[in-house]
C-alpha positions as CSV (number, residue, x, y, z in Angstrom):
1,X,25.4,20.7,-6.2
2,X,23.1,18.3,-4.4
3,X,21.7,15.1,-5.9
4,X,18.3,14.3,-4.5
5,X,18.1,10.6,-3.7
6,X,15.3,8.8,-1.9
7,X,16.5,6.0,0.3
8,X,13.9,3.4,1.2
9,X,13.9,0.2,3.1
10,X,14.1,-2.8,0.7
11,X,11.0,-5.0,0.7
12,X,12.9,-8.3,0.7
13,X,13.2,-8.8,4.4
14,X,16.7,-7.5,4.8
15,X,16.7,-5.1,7.7
16,X,18.8,-2.1,8.4
17,X,19.8,-1.6,4.8
18,X,18.7,1.1,2.4
19,X,18.1,1.1,-1.3
20,X,19.2,4.3,-3.2
21,X,16.9,5.6,-5.8
22,X,17.8,8.6,-7.9
23,X,15.2,11.1,-9.3
24,X,17.6,13.2,-11.3
25,X,19.7,12.9,-14.5
26,X,19.7,9.6,-16.4
27,X,23.5,9.2,-16.3
28,X,23.6,9.4,-12.5
29,X,20.4,7.2,-12.2
30,X,22.1,4.4,-14.2
31,X,25.2,4.7,-12.0
32,X,23.2,4.5,-8.8
33,X,20.6,2.0,-10.1
34,X,19.1,0.4,-7.0
35,X,22.6,-0.4,-5.7
36,X,23.1,-1.4,-2.1
37,X,25.1,1.1,0.0
38,X,26.4,-0.8,2.9
39,X,27.9,2.3,4.5
40,X,24.5,3.6,5.5
41,X,22.6,1.5,8.0
42,X,19.1,2.7,8.9
43,X,19.6,1.6,12.5
44,X,22.5,4.0,12.9
45,X,20.8,7.0,11.3
46,X,19.6,9.5,13.9
47,X,18.2,12.2,11.5
48,X,15.9,11.8,8.5
49,X,18.2,13.8,6.3
50,X,21.9,13.1,6.3
51,X,24.6,14.8,4.1
52,X,27.4,12.4,3.1
53,X,30.5,13.5,1.2
54,X,31.0,12.0,-2.2
55,X,34.4,10.8,-1.1
56,X,32.8,8.4,1.3
57,X,30.6,7.0,-1.4
58,X,33.0,6.4,-4.2
59,X,34.3,3.1,-3.1
60,X,30.7,1.8,-3.0
61,X,29.2,3.6,-6.0
62,X,32.2,4.0,-8.3
63,X,31.6,7.6,-9.1
64,X,35.1,8.9,-8.7
65,X,35.0,11.2,-11.7
66,X,31.7,12.9,-10.7
67,X,31.8,16.6,-10.1
68,X,29.0,16.5,-7.6
69,X,30.0,17.7,-4.2
70,X,27.5,16.0,-1.9
71,X,24.5,13.8,-1.8
72,X,21.2,14.1,0.1
73,X,19.8,10.9,1.5
74,X,16.3,10.8,3.0
75,X,15.8,7.8,5.3
76,X,12.2,6.9,6.4
77,X,12.3,6.6,10.2
78,X,10.2,4.5,12.5
79,X,7.0,6.2,13.8
80,X,5.0,5.9,17.0
81,X,1.2,5.8,17.0
82,X,-0.5,5.9,20.4
83,X,1.4,3.2,22.4
84,X,2.9,1.2,19.4
85,X,6.0,1.7,17.2
86,X,5.9,1.1,13.5
87,X,8.5,0.8,10.7
88,X,8.2,1.4,7.0
89,X,6.9,-1.5,4.8
90,X,5.6,0.0,1.6
91,X,6.3,3.5,0.3
92,X,3.9,5.8,-1.6
93,X,5.7,5.4,-4.9
94,X,5.4,1.6,-4.9
95,X,1.7,1.8,-4.0
96,X,1.0,4.2,-6.8
97,X,2.8,2.0,-9.3
98,X,0.7,-1.0,-8.3
99,X,-2.5,1.1,-8.3
100,X,-1.9,2.1,-12.0
101,X,-1.3,-1.5,-12.9
102,X,-4.6,-2.7,-11.3
103,X,-6.6,0.2,-12.8
104,X,-5.2,-0.6,-16.2
105,X,-6.5,-4.2,-15.9
106,X,-9.9,-3.0,-14.7
107,X,-10.2,-0.6,-17.7
108,X,-9.5,-3.6,-20.0
109,X,-11.7,-6.2,-18.2
110,X,-14.7,-3.9,-17.7
111,X,-14.8,-2.0,-21.0
112,X,-18.5,-1.4,-22.0
113,X,-19.7,-2.8,-18.7
114,X,-20.1,0.4,-16.6
115,X,-19.0,-1.2,-13.4
116,X,-20.1,-0.2,-9.9
117,X,-17.0,0.3,-7.6
118,X,-18.0,-0.3,-4.0
119,X,-15.6,0.8,-1.4
120,X,-15.5,-0.9,2.0
121,X,-15.0,1.8,4.6
122,X,-13.1,3.1,6.4
123,X,-9.8,1.7,5.4
124,X,-10.3,1.7,1.7
125,X,-10.8,5.5,1.2
126,X,-7.3,6.4,-0.1
127,X,-6.8,3.2,-2.1
128,X,-10.3,3.6,-3.6
129,X,-9.7,7.3,-4.5
130,X,-6.4,6.4,-6.2
131,X,-7.9,3.5,-8.1
132,X,-10.9,5.6,-9.3
133,X,-8.6,8.4,-10.5
134,X,-6.9,5.9,-12.8
135,X,-10.1,4.3,-14.1
136,X,-10.9,5.8,-17.5
137,X,-14.1,3.8,-18.4
138,X,-17.6,4.9,-17.3
139,X,-18.2,3.7,-13.7
140,X,-20.2,4.5,-10.6
141,X,-19.0,4.7,-7.0
142,X,-20.7,3.6,-3.8
143,X,-19.7,2.7,-0.3
144,X,-20.5,0.3,2.5
145,X,-19.0,0.0,5.9
146,X,-18.2,-3.1,8.0
147,X,-16.0,-3.6,11.0
148,X,-14.3,-6.5,12.8
149,X,-11.3,-4.8,14.4
150,X,-13.0,-1.9,16.3
151,X,-9.8,-0.1,17.5
152,X,-7.5,-3.0,18.4
153,X,-4.7,-4.9,16.6
154,X,-6.6,-8.2,16.2
155,X,-10.0,-9.0,14.7
156,X,-12.9,-9.5,17.1
157,X,-14.5,-11.9,14.6
158,X,-17.8,-10.2,15.3
159,X,-18.8,-8.3,12.1
160,X,-20.6,-5.1,12.6
161,X,-22.7,-3.5,9.7
162,X,-22.2,0.2,10.1
163,X,-23.4,1.4,6.7
164,X,-25.4,-0.7,4.3
165,X,-25.1,-0.4,0.5
166,X,-28.0,1.7,-0.5
167,X,-27.8,1.4,-4.3
168,X,-29.4,-1.2,-6.5
169,X,-26.8,-3.6,-7.8
170,X,-29.1,-6.1,-9.5
171,X,-27.6,-7.0,-12.9
172,X,-24.5,-4.8,-12.3
173,X,-20.9,-5.6,-12.4
174,X,-19.6,-4.9,-8.9
175,X,-16.0,-4.3,-8.0
176,X,-15.4,-4.4,-4.2
177,X,-12.5,-2.3,-3.1
178,X,-10.9,-3.5,0.1
179,X,-8.0,-2.2,2.1
180,X,-6.8,-5.5,3.6
181,X,-7.8,-9.1,3.6
182,X,-6.8,-10.8,6.9
183,X,-8.6,-14.0,7.8
184,X,-11.2,-13.3,5.0
185,X,-14.0,-13.5,7.5
186,X,-15.5,-10.0,6.8
187,X,-15.0,-10.3,3.1
188,X,-16.6,-13.7,2.9
189,X,-19.6,-12.3,4.8
190,X,-19.9,-9.3,2.5
191,X,-19.6,-11.2,-0.8
192,X,-22.3,-13.6,0.4
193,X,-24.5,-10.7,1.4
194,X,-24.2,-8.9,-1.9
195,X,-24.7,-12.0,-4.0
196,X,-28.3,-12.1,-2.6
197,X,-28.9,-8.9,-4.5
198,X,-28.3,-10.6,-7.8
199,X,-25.4,-8.6,-9.4
200,X,-24.2,-9.7,-12.8
201,X,-20.7,-10.3,-11.2
202,X,-18.7,-9.5,-8.2
203,X,-14.9,-9.0,-8.2
204,X,-12.7,-8.1,-5.3
205,X,-9.7,-5.8,-5.4
206,X,-7.7,-5.6,-2.2
207,X,-4.7,-3.4,-1.5
208,X,-3.1,-5.9,1.0
209,X,-3.6,-9.6,1.6
210,X,-2.1,-11.8,4.3
211,X,-1.9,-15.3,2.8
212,X,-0.7,-16.9,6.1
213,X,-3.7,-15.5,8.0
214,X,-6.4,-16.4,5.5
215,X,-9.0,-18.9,6.6
216,X,-11.6,-18.4,3.9
217,X,-11.1,-19.0,0.2
218,X,-12.5,-15.9,-1.6
219,X,-12.8,-16.9,-5.3
220,X,-13.9,-13.4,-6.2
221,X,-10.5,-12.0,-5.0
222,X,-8.9,-11.2,-8.4
223,X,-6.7,-8.2,-7.9
224,X,-4.1,-7.9,-5.1
225,X,-1.9,-4.9,-4.5
226,X,0.6,-6.6,-2.2
227,X,0.9,-9.8,-0.3
228,X,2.4,-9.2,3.1
229,X,3.3,-11.2,6.2
230,X,0.8,-11.7,9.0
231,X,1.7,-8.5,10.8
232,X,-0.4,-5.6,12.0
233,X,-0.1,-2.6,9.6
234,X,-1.2,1.0,9.5
235,X,-1.1,3.9,7.0
236,X,-2.6,4.7,3.6
237,X,-6.1,4.4,5.0
238,X,-5.4,1.7,7.7
239,X,-5.5,2.7,11.3
240,X,-4.5,1.9,14.8
241,X,-7.1,3.3,17.3
242,X,-8.4,5.5,14.4
243,X,-4.9,7.1,14.0
244,X,-2.4,6.7,11.2
245,X,-4.9,6.7,8.2
246,X,-3.3,9.8,6.8
247,X,0.2,8.3,6.4
248,X,1.2,8.1,2.7
249,X,2.9,4.8,3.0
250,X,2.2,1.5,4.9
251,X,4.0,0.7,8.1
252,X,4.2,-2.5,10.1
253,X,4.2,-2.9,13.8
254,X,7.6,-3.3,15.5
255,X,7.6,-6.3,17.8
């Protein structure tokens, strides 16, 4: 009998170790918890799926009386996009948990306000879709598109308006959905631009924020999915040279 366990990189800066997470019976889940398994180093794993005999795990996991024969471990591997290599940073499950928490707060804060959710393309599209699916109050959806990266790994600082917001937001409660806040240059520009249209309020919800990179204080930035280091990331809507947007998780550049 196989026990399906998803092994993911821990998000605490410790490299080459794997956290075991069980998706099966409660008894085994408690036994495994989120325990460290020092016998499995990601750097030494050559295949994404490895079968390890229970006998090799007992001294780490204290499951000597278990009747299970073997354990399947799935280890997320580094990926290559164009000419760069990336390693896992945030997995899909962690992102979805945070999405639900943010949407729950939006439902509470904007009850009876019929907010206008404005996605900032292109990077927001997966985050935006997942947020909207969890919003249970009446709302409207619109999009705008700005760019300051234009294919590279660093911002050009030159903001390009690719798609203007075409709906009337005067007197409306606007929720801006951003993929990532880097220096804050683009977001500061967009907030100032939309304020001229006299909305009732503007709130910003960003999936990722880089505190060490921020140069602008954005008072409207109220909901943050994850704070990350000042590293180039792809996946879950974010791209490198327009590639990698379809990845379910977020990956950081290997340097």
